[in-house]
N, C-alpha and C positions, 0 to 999 in steps of 0.2 A: 194481316194486322201489323202495324208499325210498332216496334219495341220503343218503350219510353226510355229516354236517356237516364242514366243513373242519377245525375245531378238534379234532374227534374223530379225524380221519385223522392230524393232526399229532402226536397223543398216542399213536398206535399204537406198540407196542414191537416192534422187529424183532430177530431173532437175528443172530448173526455172519454167517451165510451170506446172509441177506436184506439186511443192511446193506451187505455187500461188493458184492452184486449191484446194489443201488440206486446205489452210488457208482461202479460200473463197474470195480471191482477184483476180482482173484482173491481167494479166501478167504485163502491164505497171505500175499499181499501186504497185505491189509487187516489181518491180525493183526500183521504187522511194523510197519505204520503205528501201530496201537494201542499196541504195546509201546514205540514211540519217541515217543508223545504227539503224533502228527501227525494224528489224527482225534479227534472229540469224545469225551469221557469217557462210558463206558457206565453203565448202571444195573445194580446188583447184583440179580439175580433169585433167586439161590439160592447155595448154597455154591460151586458151580463154573459157574454160568450167568450170562452177561452179556447185556444187551439195550441197544439204542439207540433213542431216540425218533425217529420218522420226521421230525418237525419240526426237531429238532436237526440231523439229517443234511441236510435240505433247506437250512437256513440255512448250514451248512458248505459245501455245494456252490455255493450262490449267491455266498458270499463268495470262494470259490476261483476261480470264473469271473470275478468282478469284478476280481480282482488281475491 
């Protein structure tokens, strides 16, 4: 198996469920945080589909832990 380069992993786009799981939140709680601007802004993937870059969430979690 070929390892995935780190920069490619950081650019991977996660859906809401995956993003919530990565952050350790339930999906409803993650959605509340998103609506209140308390998680990074998503990428618009479609008319009703949002996604979050893994690297953006990693940086968000690192910053949150440092606080």
